[in-house]
N, C-alpha and C positions, 0 to 999 in steps of 0.2 A: 586514474588517468595513466595511460601508458607512457613509459619513459623512453627517451631517446639516448642511445649510448654510442659514442664514437668507437671506431675499431682500433684506435691507437693504444699504445702500451700504458701500463700503470705509470705514475699514480693517477687514480681516478678521482675526479672532483664532482661532488653532487651540487648541481645548480638548482637552488630551491625557489628562486623568485618566480613571480607570476609570469604567465606565458608571453605577454607582450614583450618583455625585455629579456626573457630567458635565452633565446637563441643569440641575441646580440652579446650577452655576457659569455655564453659558451664559445662563440667565435673568438672573443678576446682571450679567453683561457687557452683555447686550442692553439692560438698563435704563439703562446709561450711554451708549447710543447707538452701540455697535459691532455689527458683524455677527459671527456665530460659525460656526465649522466644528468640529463635534463628531466627533472621530476618536481614540478611546483607543489608546494605545500599549502598554498592559498589560491583561491580564485576570486576574481572581481565580479561583483554583481552590481551593475548600475542601478541607481534609484531614480525615481521620477517626481521629484518635488517641483512645484510651480515656482519659477523664478521670474520676478518682474524685472526686466532689463533696465528699468529706469529707477530702481530702488537703491542703487549703489553707484559709487564713483570709481572704486578700485577693487581689485580682486586679490585674495590671498590663496596661494596654492602650495601644498606641502608634498605633492607627489604627482607623477605623470598620470596616475589613476584618477586623481581629482581633476586634473586638467582635462583629460579626455572626457570624463563624465560631465563636467561643466560645459565643455564645448558642444556636446551633443544636445544639451538642454537649452543653451542660450547662444545666439549667433553674434552677440555684440563683441567686437574686437577693439574698438577705439577707446581703450582705457589702459591704466597702469596695472601690471600684474606683479605682485611681490611673490617671488619663488624661493623655495627652501634651498635649492642648490643649482649648480650649473646645468645638470642634465635636464631638470624640469624647465629651467629657463630656456635652454636650446629648443625644447619641444614647444614652448610658448611662442618663441620667435618663428618657428616653422608654421604655426597656426596663425601668424600675422597679427598678433596682438601689438598694439601701438607702442607701448613702452614696457620693457621687461627689466626687472631688477632682481638680481640673484644675491641671496645672502651667503652663498658659498659654503654652507655647512649643514646645520640641523635646525630644528624648530626653535631652539634657544637663540641661535645667531639670527634667525629670521625675526624673532620677537624683538631682539635688541635693535636690529636695523630699522624696523618699523617704528619702534619707540624713538629712535634718534633722528629719523628723517621724514616720517609721514606727518601731514597736517592733521591735527585732531578734529578739524572740521570735516575732513574727508569721510564719506560713508564707505566703510570697508565691508566686503563680503568674503567670508572664509568658506570656500567650497571644500567641505571636509568629508572624511570617512564617517560612518555611523558611530564608530567608537574611536575618537581621536586619542592619540598617544599622550597628548599633553593638554593642559588647560590654558592654551594660548589665548583663546577668546576671552575667558574670564580675567586673565591677567591684564590684557590690554583694556578691557572695559573698566576695570578697577582703576586704571590710570587715566581715564577720561576719553579714551578713543571710542569712536562711534563704529562699532563692529557688530555684525550679525553673522550667525553661523548656520549653514544649511548642509545637511548630509546629502551628498550626491552619489555615494557608492558605499558598499560594504564588502568586507572580505569574509570568505567562508573557508573553513579547513578542508583540505583534500588529503586523503591517505594514499601516498604513492604505492605502486606495486614494484617490488624488487625481486630479483632472482637470487639464489644463493651465490652465484658467481659475482653479481653486482656487489653484494654485501661484503664478500671476501676481498674485492679489489678497492673498496672505498677507503680513501686516505684523507680527503678534505671535504668539509661541509661548509658552504657559504651561508652566513646568517645575516640577513639584511634589515631586520627590524625585531623589536621585542615580540610582536605577535607571531611573526614567522618563527622565531626561536621557540615559542610555545608549541607551534604546530610541528616543528622538527622534532621536538622532544616526544610528542605523541607518536610520531612515526617510529622513532628509535625504540620507544617502549614496546611497540607492537612487534618489532623485529629483534628485540634485545638478545635472544638466545642464539642468534646467528651473526652477531657482530663482535668484532674484537676492538673494544673501546680504546685500549692503549695505542692502537695504530692510527686512530682518527684524530685529526686536528680541526678544530672549529675556527673558521676565519670569519671574524665578526666585524660589522661595520661600526659598532660602538659597544661600550660596556653595557649599556641598557639591553642591546640585542643579546649579549651573552647571558645576562641575568634572566632573560626570557627562557633560554634553554635550561638553565639551572633550576628555575622554579618549576618548569614542566617535568623535568626528570625526578625532582624530589617527590612528586606525586606517585611515583612507581614503587611497588613493593618488591620488584624483582631483585634478588640478591646480586646479580651481575651489575646492575645499575648502581645499587648502593655501594658496592665495592669500588666501582669506577669513580663515583663521586668522592669517596673517602680518599682514594689514591690521588685524585686531582686530574681532571680531564685536561687534555692538551687544547689550548686555545690561544689565538693571537688576535689582538684588537688593532684595527686599522689606525694609522696615525691621524688621519682625518676621515670624517664620515662620508667617504666617496668610494665608488666601486673601484676606481683606479688604485686607491690606497689599499683596498682589500687584496687586489691582485699582486701588488708590490710585496705585501707582507707574506702572501702565500709563496711567492718566488723566493723570498728570503729564508723561509723555513726549509725549502729543499736545497 
């Protein structure tokens, strides 16, 4: 996938998220005076499960990708949607869902809010990725909730194309999920001999996202990567699992 690079000065920020939100993120970063390099490491592939619109009473959504994929499969909007965070909740409101509840955080806060507020008699449908990052469905089922899970999309790795100049200017890398972290690691391994790891700071939405990067890099036999891991890679974890908090911590670094 070809990358998009702004013509502004360094420092250069690699925006790694999927294309739907990448330009929105880039604009927010550019407004803070940074240059951006838009090169997603994951692409979204919608799936085509058969969903009976009368088989559930409320919906669980953990990403905009899940919301978009579900919305393409099912036209029903007169229901409650439990959303992982405010960004996903805003998107659900734009799609005219009847009642939208935001957990304002991550899958764990979403699970807690459903546990504390949902009626166990309600039939919940989790519109999930093919490989969910957590066992939310199993956790809630074990506590007596009526929840079913259907995979509505999957993510696939993409290897970005960099020029030597891009790699030389790179100072920040945004990491927005554990799976993205692993994909970012694969790209860094591919270009390891052209990178200066001490100059790079990873801006991570959560500790789990950072661990995805580390696990991926540990698979490399490249001495440059082993040395960088032993020296301690620069990383910052957002105070809350939101993009706004990621940008705040990036600004603090500079």
